[in-house]
C-alpha positions in Angstrom: 9.5 -2.1 -24.0 11.1 0.9 -22.7 12.8 1.2 -19.4 13.4 4.1 -17.2 16.5 4.7 -15.2 16.3 6.0 -11.7 19.2 6.9 -9.4 18.5 6.1 -5.8 21.3 7.2 -3.5 24.2 5.4 -5.0 22.5 2.6 -6.9 21.2 2.9 -10.5 18.1 0.8 -11.2 16.4 0.1 -14.5 12.6 -0.1 -14.0 10.3 -1.3 -16.8 7.0 0.5 -17.6 5.2 -2.7 -16.7 6.8 -2.9 -13.2 6.0 0.9 -12.5 2.4 0.2 -13.6 2.2 -2.8 -11.3 3.5 -0.9 -8.4 1.0 1.9 -9.0 -1.9 -0.7 -9.2 -0.8 -2.3 -6.0 -0.4 1.0 -4.1 -3.9 2.0 -5.2 -5.3 -1.5 -4.0 -3.4 -1.2 -0.7 -4.7 2.5 -0.1 -8.3 1.3 -0.8 -7.9 -1.6 1.6 -6.7 0.7 4.3 -9.5 3.2 3.9 -12.0 0.3 4.1 -10.3 -1.0 7.3 -10.7 2.4 8.9 -14.5 2.4 8.1 -15.1 -1.0 9.8 -17.2 -1.0 13.0 -15.9 -2.1 16.3 -18.0 -5.3 15.9 -16.8 -6.0 12.4 -13.2 -5.6 13.6 -13.8 -7.9 16.5 -15.2 -10.5 14.1 -12.0 -10.5 12.2 -9.8 -10.5 15.3 -8.3 -7.0 14.9 -8.3 -4.4 17.6 -9.3 -0.8 16.9 -5.8 0.3 17.6 -4.3 -2.3 15.2 -6.8 -1.2 12.5 -6.0 2.4 12.9 -2.3 1.7 12.9 -2.6 -0.1 9.7 -5.0 2.4 8.3 -2.6 5.3 8.9 0.3 3.9 7.1 1.2 5.6 3.9 0.5 3.6 0.8 4.2 2.8 0.2 4.7 1.2 3.6 
């Protein structure tokens, strides 16, 4: 398996292709969940115990956060 080397600030990190792919898959899943959360009705949010403000705060986060 090949690894890529990235320099982040002062640290060098070796990241495998598998780890990178897993990160991409997880990021897509999180972004999808946040889009779904943003589309829920007020009553659905109330059912799961989340306020509209909390839902919008979460939905507006970038996928990497």
